[in-house]
N, C-alpha and C positions, 0 to 999 in steps of 0.2 A: 356551670361546669362543676362536676363532682369527681372526687377521687382522692387518692392519698396526696398527690402533688399535681395540681392543675394550673399553676401560675403561668407557665409558658403558653399553654393553649389559650388561657383566658386573656393574656396580654395580646396575643395575635387577634383574638376576636374584638378586643377593645379598639384596635386600630381601624376597624371598619365603621366606626362612628355611631355605635348604639348609645342610647342615653346612659344605660347602666349595664354592667356585666356582673352577674352574681357568681360567687366562688364558694364552693363548699369543699373544704379540705379536712380530712380526718385520717389518721393512721389505719383505722379499721376498714377504710374504703379502698384498700389496695387489692386489686383484682375484683371482678364483679361477683358479688353474692347477693341474690335478689332480696332476701329479707333485710339485710343491712342497708342496701341502697334504697329500698322502698321506704324504710323508716326515716332515713336521712332526707329523702326527697319530700316526704309528707311534712316533715318539720320545716323544711325550706318554704314549701307552699303556704304553710300556716303563717309564716313570718312575712312573706312577700305579698301574698294575696294576688296572684297573677290572674288576669282576665282570660288570657290564652296561654296554653302550654303546649308546645310542639316537641315531639321526639322523633328520632330517626326510626324509620320502619326497618330496623335491623334487629339483631339479637337482643340487645339491651332494651331498646324501646318497646319491642314486641312483648318482652317479659314484664317490664315495669308498667307499661301503659294500662292494661286492664286492671292490674292490682291497685294502681293509684286511683283510677276512676272509681273503683269500689270504695277505697278508703275515704275519698273526698265526696262521695255520693254524687258523682258527675257521670258524664257519658263520653265514650271514646269512639272516634271514627278512625279506622286503620287504613294504611296503604293509600294515603291521599297523593294525588298527582298535581293538584292545583289548589290554591287557597285564596280567599278574598273575604272582605267584610261586607255584610249586608248594610247598605246605607240607611235603611229604615229603622232597624232595631239594633244594629251594631254587633250582631252575632256572626260567628265565623261560618263561612260557606266552605264546605269541604267537598272537593270533586275527587271521585275515586272510581276505579273500574268495578263493574259488577257482572253477574251472569258469565263467569268464567272469562272475563276480559272482552266479551262481545259487545258490551255497552258501557257507557259512562254516566254516572248519576251524581247529582249534587245534593248533599245532606246539610241540614241545619238542626242543631240540637240546643235546647234551653239548658240553663244551669251554668254554674261557675265552679272552677275554671273551664273554659272551652278546651277540650283535650283532643289531640290528633297525632297520629304517627304519619310521617311524610316519607314517601319513597325517595331514595337517593338518586341523584343525577337528574331530577326533573326540573330543577331551576339552574339557570346559568350562574356561575360563581359571581359573587358581589365584588365590586371594586372598593379598595380601601377608601375610607372617608377622610375628610379634612380634620375632623375633631376626634379626640380619643374619649371613649366612654368611661364613666366613673366606675371604679372597681369597688364592689361591695362584698365584704366577707360575711358569710352566714355561719353562725355557730350552731352545731347540732350535737346531741348526745346520743351515743350508740351503745347499747347493752352488749358487752363482749360475749354473753351467754348465747347470743343469737348466731354466733359463728358456727358454721356447719362444715366448712372446708379448711383444713389446716395448710394444705399446699396444693398448688395447681401447676401442672406441667403444660406449657403452651407449645404446641407443635405447629410450626408454620408450614403451610402448603408449599410444595415444590414448584408448582406451576403458577403463572400469573392469572389472576381472576379476570374474567371478561370485562368487568367494570373498571379494571385498572390498566387495560391494554392501551397502548399509544396508537396502534393501528388495528382496525378490524376489517377483515375481508368476509363479507356475508353473502350467502346464497339463498335463493328462494325458489318458488314453484317454477320459475322460468328456466331453471337448470334442466328440468325434464326428467332427471333420474339421479340416483345417489352418486353415480360415477362423476357427475359434474363437480362434486366437491374435491375430486382429485386435481382438477385444473385449478381450483381455488387454493389448494394446498401448494401447488407449484408457484402461484402468484405470491402467496404468503412467504414462501421460502425465499423468493427473490427479493421481497421487501425487507426481510430480516437482515439482509446484507447492508442496508442503509438505515434501518429503523430498529429500535428495541421494542420488545413486548408486542409482537404482531400475532394476532389470534384470529381464529375462524369463528364467524358468527352465522346466524341463519334466521329465517322468518319462522313463524309458527307452522306454516304449511309444510315446510321441509321436515319439521319434527313430526307432524301428524302423519306424513307419508312414510316415516320410518327411515329417512335418509341419513339422519344425524341425531345425536342425543340432545335432550332438552337443555342441558347445561350450556349449550351454545346459542340458545334462543335469545333474541333481542326483542324487547317490546313490553307491553303491559303485563303479559303473562310470562315474561322472561326476565332479562336483565336490562336495567336502564343504564345507558352508557353515554360518555361524552369524549370519545377519543380525538386525537389530533386529526386523524384521517379515517373516514368510513367509506369503504368501497361496497356498494350494493349491486350485486350481480343477479339479474333475473328476479328482482324483488319489485312488485308493483307499487307498494307504498300504502298499504291499508293503514288507517288511523292508529290501530293498535300497535303497529310496528313503528310508525313515525314518531309517536310519543316517546318511544324508547331510545331513539338515536338522533332526534332533531337538534340536540345541542352539540353535535359533533362539529369540530372547528372547520373541517373541509369534508364535503360529501361528494363522492364520485359515483354516478349511477350508470349502469350498463343494462340496457333493456331494448327489446325489439319493438316495443309499443311506445311511440313518441307521446301518447296522451296519458300515460300512467302517472299516478300521483307522485312517485318518487322524484320525477324531474322538477316538480314544483319546489322542492326543498334542496335540490342538488346544486352545488357550485359548478360542477362540470358534468355534462351528460354525453353519453355515446349511444346512439340509436343503431344497434348492430347486434348480430348474433355473438353471444359471449364466447362460443367455441372458436370464433375467428379472432376476437379482440384480445382475450386473455392470453393466449400463447404469444401474440405480438407484443403485449405489454411485458410479459416475462422476458422475452428476447431483448427488448430495449433496456429493461432494468439490468439484465446481465451485462450488457455492453457498458452501461454507466457505472457499474459497481467496480 
């Protein structure tokens, strides 16, 4: 953990039972500045000598990862959706989407440390452990002359991000046309009377057809999500989509094809035309609210 003050986050991580939790605190690490954080992370790696170093495939990790790999003369694999260790040589096996998300490949690279960025929401949350990990403080020296930003104004978005939604109502090719999302909006509006942070999602096909913008896309080439409830309407369940929502706590599928893949992961399935089912669901939800 790195930052100006990270004790609270580090303590939470320690409760999950790791052997050690490394903490790098420095007043100049307030707010992310790539040059400062890179220098501190390199010093930490020099002291710890990790065999594997994983970072989130988000803004900070995507910025620091390539720079750190260059500094440490190692190799980085980005946007991993699965990880394992090769039992023969102990190297990290990194699974990631390739060819625009149409295929999945496994990579293995020599060198130390093994570096990778990992896409969020691809692993189910861990359960707290019985033991508390040892807290280890790492001391680093940062040159103040490297500071390039004196002040940062953080503007928070007004809407909820798809990956933070509690309920997602998603549509796919089975909607038949863009107007199908109007019915899904009605369902989402009815759900908002009982749930917070209800958002509209979609499959890649719906985006490719121009029915809805790409920021609603769920899957390998969209957003990885794990909401409390995921309602898949007219979505067949291609592997690229399933990877993005399979960790949803409850999955409800509506499709006219009883053999489609989405029913294999669904907790509840309805084999029927969505144009008949969705209005009935909206009516029932209105009665219950």
